BAFI-3210 file (N, C-alpha, C; in Angstrom, 3 decimals, decimal comma, padded with zeros to 6 digits):
// residues 186
n [1|2|3|4|5|6|7|8|9|10|11|12|13|14|15|16|17|18|19|20|21|22|23|24|25|26|27|28|29|30|31|32|33|34|35|36|37|38|39|40|41|42|43|44|45|46|47|48|49|50|51|52|53|54|55|56|57|58|59|60|61|62|63|64|65|66|67|68|69|70|71|72|73|74|75|76|77|78|79|80|81|82|83|84|85|86|87|88|89|90|91|92|93|94|95|96|97|98|99|100|101|102|103|104|105|106|107|108|109|110|111|112|113|114|115|116|117|118|119|120|121|122|123|124|125|126|127|128|129|130|131|132|133|134|135|136|137|138|139|140|141|142|143|144|145|146|147|148|149|150|151|152|153|154|155|156|157|158|159|160|161|162|163|164|165|166|167|168|169|170|171|172|173|174|175|176|177|178|179|180|181|182|183|184|185|186]
n.u [080,349|077,534|075,434|075,368|076,004|079,156|080,356|081,283|084,511|085,177|086,204|088,321|089,373|090,390|092,379|094,034|094,737|096,162|098,243|099,558|100,398|098,922|096,058|094,022|095,276|097,911|101,342|101,228|102,319|101,992|101,732|100,812|098,320|097,054|097,007|095,246|092,922|092,625|092,273|089,810|088,295|088,698|087,477|084,876|084,324|084,552|082,414|080,319|080,515|079,864|077,218|076,078|075,159|072,782|071,288|070,994|069,716|067,252|066,096|066,042|064,311|061,983|061,632|061,147|058,721|057,064|057,201|055,919|053,356|052,713|052,725|050,526|048,541|048,759|047,962|045,276|044,403|044,705|042,870|040,489|040,460|040,137|037,599|036,130|036,533|035,097|032,506|032,247|032,346|029,965|028,175|028,720|027,901|025,181|024,466|024,891|023,152|020,727|020,828|020,845|018,324|016,702|017,279|016,359|013,637|013,108|012,984|015,172|016,844|017,719|020,186|021,652|021,809|023,439|025,795|026,391|026,814|028,992|030,951|031,247|032,279|034,660|036,001|036,394|038,039|040,255|041,195|041,927|043,989|045,812|046,545|047,726|049,965|051,324|051,981|053,662|056,389|057,333|057,702|060,269|061,665|062,906|064,041|065,367|067,189|068,730|069,843|071,301|073,101|076,247|076,855|075,413|074,658|071,577|069,202|067,511|063,982|061,294|059,705|061,304|063,591|063,641|063,463|065,615|069,187|071,439|073,706|073,184|072,083|069,168|069,188|069,175|066,194|065,047|062,810|060,622|060,570|060,176|057,665|056,136|056,420|055,326|052,705|051,726|051,106|052,603]
n.v [192,984|191,126|190,211|187,448|184,329|182,961|180,196|176,786|175,589|173,677|170,206|169,898|172,432|172,684|170,746|171,921|174,275|173,230|172,011|174,191|175,531|177,425|178,409|176,733|174,283|174,650|173,984|171,478|168,165|165,330|163,004|164,034|165,000|162,594|161,458|163,186|162,616|159,859|160,005|161,285|159,341|157,296|158,486|158,550|155,807|155,152|156,664|155,370|152,860|153,626|154,354|151,989|150,106|151,410|151,328|148,562|147,911|149,179|147,652|145,142|145,713|146,232|143,677|142,254|143,429|142,694|139,908|139,562|140,507|138,648|136,320|136,746|136,813|134,200|132,768|133,579|132,504|129,748|129,392|130,064|128,055|125,785|126,340|126,324|123,671|122,324|123,231|122,189|119,474|119,107|119,785|117,758|115,518|116,122|116,018|113,254|112,138|113,024|111,730|109,080|108,896|109,335|107,048|105,003|105,633|105,118|102,446|100,857|098,815|099,893|098,975|098,198|100,702|102,116|100,614|101,131|103,949|103,989|102,545|104,250|106,545|105,507|104,785|107,336|108,445|106,752|107,411|110,074|109,771|108,305|110,254|112,148|110,714|110,521|113,177|113,668|113,277|115,621|117,307|117,238|118,913|118,167|119,061|121,417|120,412|118,781|120,751|122,353|120,705|118,979|116,659|114,474|111,200|109,908|107,441|105,879|106,198|103,780|104,014|105,686|104,209|102,569|104,442|106,320|106,274|104,777|106,368|108,964|112,015|113,999|117,202|120,594|122,270|120,500|119,076|117,832|119,139|121,795|121,594|120,858|123,114|125,108|124,378|124,776|122,938|120,324]
n.w [231,274|230,046|231,665|231,670|233,184|234,149|232,316|232,927|232,034|229,112|228,951|227,108|227,019|229,595|229,540|227,609|228,885|231,001|229,696|228,558|230,737|232,018|233,996|236,548|237,183|236,693|236,638|237,773|237,689|235,449|236,971|239,394|238,588|237,893|240,412|241,712|240,246|240,770|243,514|243,660|242,409|244,205|246,408|245,445|245,280|247,986|248,983|247,700|248,905|251,500|251,138|250,346|252,419|253,213|250,868|250,555|252,948|252,647|250,625|251,872|253,959|252,490|251,403|253,784|254,603|252,461|252,682|255,123|254,461|252,464|253,986|255,681|253,742|252,790|255,062|255,217|252,805|253,269|255,367|254,016|252,080|253,682|254,739|252,339|251,670|253,696|253,109|250,520|251,097|252,576|250,568|248,752|250,222|250,428|247,729|247,085|248,878|247,867|245,353|246,221|247,532|245,327|243,793|245,489|245,594|242,972|242,920|243,482|245,811|249,127|250,099|247,802|246,644|248,441|248,140|245,454|245,530|247,284|245,768|243,535|244,771|245,900|243,525|242,359|244,333|244,114|241,533|242,007|243,920|242,408|240,520|242,233|243,117|240,695|240,283|242,407|241,993|240,935|243,045|243,982|242,347|239,735|237,219|237,916|239,778|238,101|236,533|238,335|239,654|239,512|237,243|238,548|238,878|237,911|238,481|235,790|235,189|235,292|233,017|231,431|230,978|228,737|226,781|226,742|226,273|228,701|229,475|228,775|229,834|230,140|228,624|229,904|229,451|227,732|225,282|226,623|229,099|228,341|227,164|229,361|230,990|229,402|229,104|231,586|233,460|235,314]
ca.u [079,626|076,177|074,489|075,442|076,839|080,292|080,145|082,480|085,328|085,047|087,370|089,433|089,976|091,177|093,603|094,870|095,280|097,155|099,414|100,260|100,929|098,058|094,832|094,110|096,152|099,234|102,466|101,062|102,832|101,025|101,556|099,968|096,966|096,509|096,742|093,998|091,836|092,429|091,713|088,386|087,709|088,707|086,435|083,595|084,146|084,282|081,049|079,436|080,533|079,128|075,793|075,618|074,286|071,467|070,565|070,658|068,749|065,944|065,560|065,757|063,095|060,893|061,444|060,513|057,322|056,330|057,077|054,876|052,075|052,419|052,400|049,138|047,695|048,774|047,117|043,888|044,105|044,548|041,585|039,405|040,448|039,531|036,164|035,572|036,531|033,965|031,287|032,170|032,011|028,529|027,465|028,911|027,011|023,803|024,278|024,763|021,915|019,653|020,900|020,428|016,871|016,083|017,428|015,468|012,267|012,954|012,756|016,397|016,930|018,626|021,497|022,344|022,039|024,625|026,955|026,681|027,400|030,312|031,870|031,528|033,176|035,972|036,629|036,857|039,170|041,396|041,724|042,580|045,248|046,710|047,063|048,615|051,229|052,012|052,502|054,580|057,787|057,711|057,997|061,726|062,201|063,919|064,752|066,274|068,272|069,627|070,527|072,168|074,090|077,298|076,869|074,941|073,966|070,224|068,725|066,388|062,698|060,888|059,241|062,372|064,713|063,633|063,457|066,884|070,351|071,768|074,754|072,787|071,107|068,481|069,749|068,233|065,364|064,678|061,447|059,607|060,503|059,572|056,243|055,490|056,371|054,469|051,306|051,322|050,964|053,753]
ca.v [191,740|191,373|189,550|186,001|183,694|182,271|178,782|175,995|175,313|172,338|169,395|170,151|173,706|172,440|170,048|172,884|175,180|172,493|171,775|175,445|176,056|178,452|177,852|176,314|173,130|174,982|173,581|170,119|167,155|164,320|162,092|164,701|165,027|161,243|161,248|163,890|161,874|158,603|160,332|161,527|158,040|156,590|159,105|158,095|154,416|155,170|157,156|154,288|151,838|154,151|154,370|150,644|149,516|152,038|150,800|147,169|147,823|149,539|146,502|144,092|146,142|145,991|142,231|141,837|143,847|141,870|138,561|139,629|140,599|137,383|135,345|136,975|136,391|132,735|132,300|133,775|131,544|128,418|129,403|130,029|126,728|124,862|126,624|125,831|122,210|121,906|123,488|121,220|118,160|119,059|119,764|116,413|114,620|116,427|115,505|111,806|111,818|113,198|110,642|107,845|108,932|109,167|105,642|104,187|105,886|104,519|101,021|100,143|098,568|100,854|098,335|098,348|102,129|102,460|099,974|101,880|105,237|103,694|102,186|105,440|107,410|104,850|104,909|108,717|108,623|106,029|108,225|111,251|109,338|107,948|111,509|112,728|109,972|110,887|114,539|113,744|113,314|116,996|118,035|117,256|119,852|117,385|119,824|122,334|119,617|118,396|121,948|122,937|119,762|118,601|115,267|113,512|110,141|109,616|106,194|106,128|105,698|102,566|104,373|106,326|103,306|102,079|105,563|107,033|105,466|104,946|107,351|110,276|112,671|115,039|118,545|121,585|122,819|119,455|119,298|117,444|120,164|122,991|121,330|120,890|124,473|125,950|124,024|125,279|121,819|119,405]
ca.w [231,091|229,603|232,552|231,582|234,186|233,529|232,078|233,202|230,854|228,558|229,296|226,195|227,416|230,804|229,126|226,916|229,891|231,778|228,855|228,305|231,977|232,582|234,548|237,940|237,373|236,168|237,459|238,274|236,760|235,037|238,106|240,376|238,035|238,037|241,835|242,009|239,634|241,492|244,812|243,506|242,133|245,481|247,212|244,911|245,688|249,426|249,165|247,278|249,948|252,651|250,797|250,029|253,451|253,165|249,708|250,825|254,035|252,102|249,903|252,854|254,651|251,554|251,353|255,030|254,572|251,503|253,234|256,147|253,765|251,790|255,028|256,082|252,620|252,770|256,167|254,811|251,748|253,879|256,067|253,033|251,448|254,655|254,749|251,079|251,749|254,527|252,339|249,419|251,673|252,872|249,281|248,196|250,964|250,037|246,372|247,095|249,593|246,888|244,359|246,908|247,723|244,004|243,389|246,323|245,135|241,644|243,074|243,837|247,259|249,758|250,223|246,511|246,456|249,233|247,518|244,225|245,919|247,843|244,683|242,735|245,546|245,980|242,214|242,209|245,252|243,548|240,439|242,584|244,539|241,308|239,967|243,238|243,068|239,457|240,444|243,549|241,560|240,617|244,283|244,167|241,357|239,009|236,191|238,614|240,347|236,998|236,042|239,336|240,172|238,570|236,792|239,527|238,144|238,359|237,872|234,880|235,657|234,578|231,671|230,682|230,769|227,363|225,850|226,672|226,590|230,115|229,728|228,299|230,701|229,370|228,793|230,425|228,391|226,808|224,815|227,590|230,134|227,755|226,972|230,673|231,515|228,570|229,312|232,881|234,392|235,229]
c.u [078,180|075,153|074,530|076,363|078,016|080,001|081,418|083,215|085,101|086,295|088,554|090,130|090,825|092,472|094,552|095,508|096,360|098,428|100,217|100,814|100,097|096,818|095,067|095,058|097,549|100,302|102,330|101,590|101,716|100,737|100,648|098,522|096,295|096,192|095,452|092,796|091,578|091,883|090,216|087,654|087,629|087,635|085,050|083,307|083,833|082,859|080,035|079,369|079,813|077,622|075,216|074,771|072,882|070,635|070,106|069,592|067,349|065,307|065,224|064,484|061,872|060,589|060,734|059,035|056,498|056,177|055,999|053,504|051,723|052,105|050,966|048,176|047,626|047,903|045,635|043,488|043,872|043,216|040,414|039,318|039,832|038,022|035,495|035,516|035,377|032,659|031,134|031,831|030,523|027,707|027,554|027,974|025,549|023,503|024,048|023,539|020,725|019,641|020,430|018,926|016,162|016,170|016,498|014,023|012,021|012,815|014,005|016,443|017,981|020,026|022,318|022,649|023,304|025,898|027,371|027,350|028,809|031,323|032,223|032,494|034,566|036,714|037,172|038,058|040,418|042,022|042,459|043,928|046,266|047,326|048,031|049,969|052,012|052,635|053,573|056,037|058,260|058,014|059,495|062,421|063,271|064,693|065,745|067,450|069,248|070,453|071,559|073,241|075,067|077,293|076,533|074,192|072,591|069,770|067,537|065,107|062,318|060,422|060,391|063,529|064,769|063,764|064,823|068,037|070,801|072,794|074,375|071,763|070,435|069,071|068,690|067,453|065,011|063,221|060,386|059,469|059,851|058,078|055,517|055,387|055,454|052,998|050,805|051,098|052,151|053,385]
c.v [192,048|190,585|188,036|185,479|183,010|180,779|178,018|175,687|173,889|171,546|169,654|171,443|173,529|171,739|171,007|173,831|174,497|172,318|173,048|176,067|177,170|177,778|177,312|175,155|173,395|174,535|172,176|169,145|166,160|163,359|162,716|164,780|163,658|160,952|161,952|163,135|160,588|158,864|160,585|160,228|157,236|157,160|158,656|156,657|154,349|155,635|156,086|153,213|152,321|154,116|152,973|150,024|150,129|151,513|149,367|147,088|148,230|148,353|145,356|144,440|145,910|144,495|141,742|142,219|142,989|140,437|138,515|139,661|139,287|136,283|135,496|136,537|134,870|132,162|132,463|132,768|130,153|128,341|129,313|128,680|125,705|125,075|126,100|124,303|121,674|122,094|122,510|119,822|118,056|119,055|118,380|115,417|114,859|115,896|114,001|111,351|111,938|112,095|109,335|107,795|108,713|107,715|104,735|104,390|105,308|103,004|100,230|099,987|099,487|100,274|098,488|099,817|102,560|101,860|100,736|103,219|105,033|103,376|103,397|106,375|106,804|104,939|106,319|108,980|107,932|106,819|109,458|110,873|108,949|109,202|112,187|112,026|110,287|112,277|114,636|113,829|114,723|117,826|118,133|118,201|119,181|118,177|120,793|121,561|119,168|119,585|122,472|121,985|119,382|117,098|114,275|112,431|109,892|108,334|106,494|105,545|104,480|102,882|104,895|105,405|102,825|103,220|106,204|106,080|105,755|106,044|108,763|110,848|113,767|116,400|119,470|122,162|121,786|119,634|118,924|118,483|121,421|122,786|121,403|122,310|125,357|125,621|124,482|124,172|120,903|118,112]
c.w [230,771|230,419|232,473|232,673|233,503|233,429|232,423|231,909|230,396|228,907|228,387|226,575|228,664|230,440|228,426|227,915|230,703|230,962|228,632|229,575|232,550|233,141|235,939|238,163|236,855|237,153|238,026|237,227|236,427|236,183|239,156|239,890|238,157|239,486|242,237|241,463|240,396|242,881|244,692|243,172|243,419|246,402|246,749|245,330|247,180|249,703|248,778|248,343|251,206|252,386|250,600|251,142|253,464|252,013|249,958|251,904|253,562|251,395|250,845|253,622|253,769|251,464|252,611|255,058|253,615|251,990|254,313|255,494|253,076|252,797|255,499|254,980|252,545|253,876|255,824|253,738|252,320|254,611|255,112|252,322|252,390|254,697|253,478|251,083|252,572|253,763|251,178|249,930|251,986|251,581|248,643|248,897|250,579|248,638|246,390|247,891|248,637|245,845|244,973|247,100|246,386|243,544|244,198|245,877|243,745|241,731|243,415|245,352|247,866|249,924|248,946|246,213|247,203|248,630|246,261|244,552|246,476|246,743|243,817|243,475|245,686|244,647|241,980|243,115|244,705|242,399|240,966|243,204|243,475|240,691|240,930|243,208|241,800|239,565|241,516|243,113|241,230|241,865|244,534|243,183|240,483|237,962|236,825|239,193|239,261|236,543|237,035|239,868|239,077|238,369|237,892|238,777|238,755|237,705|236,976|235,458|234,831|233,164|230,821|230,369|229,328|226,354|225,673|226,954|228,021|230,388|229,314|229,267|229,892|229,665|229,345|229,263|227,343|226,414|225,839|228,699|229,595|227,571|228,303|231,200|230,682|228,766|230,661|233,893|234,237|234,583]
res [x|x|x|x|x|x|x|x|x|x|x|x|x|x|x|x|x|x|x|x|x|x|x|x|x|x|x|x|x|x|x|x|x|x|x|x|x|x|x|x|x|x|x|x|x|x|x|x|x|x|x|x|x|x|x|x|x|x|x|x|x|x|x|x|x|x|x|x|x|x|x|x|x|x|x|x|x|x|x|x|x|x|x|x|x|x|x|x|x|x|x|x|x|x|x|x|x|x|x|x|x|x|x|x|x|x|x|x|x|x|x|x|x|x|x|x|x|x|x|x|x|x|x|x|x|x|x|x|x|x|x|x|x|x|x|x|x|x|x|x|x|x|x|x|x|x|x|x|x|x|x|x|x|x|x|x|x|x|x|x|x|x|x|x|x|x|x|x|x|x|x|x|x|x|x|x|x|x|x|x|x|x|x|x|x|x]
***
């Protein structure tokens, strides 16, 4: 020999050796060869099933760690939003105090100044509440519910009653849903 290591036989060579009756599988019938192959396949499946809990548990552990981290991040976000809300409220009060003082110094009676500030704030609050009520319908995930449920009849909305026939439900991915999802706002 010239120092080379023996190489494993190619599959065709093993089949030829088996067919001619020489080699390690000599004397085995076709049924016995299939049994050996199925046993190794069965062993592979058993090994996979033994390894599966470890693979799943690693992913579940990762999910648990990420959920813990996201929970802590959410708690920090809520705290920071509350702090920002308090700071914005004091800034808002300071702004309107300054506007009120400026109006009184400009000659407007303090009573009318307070009424004007009150009406402006009530108008802004009314617009904000109107927008919240318009967005509230998206909390029920209407497109997902239509997509995941089997022909659940939904009553048409007051605006949609004149636009769509009563027996036709919008399909998933209708233009209005695609436009809402692409714009980033519902």
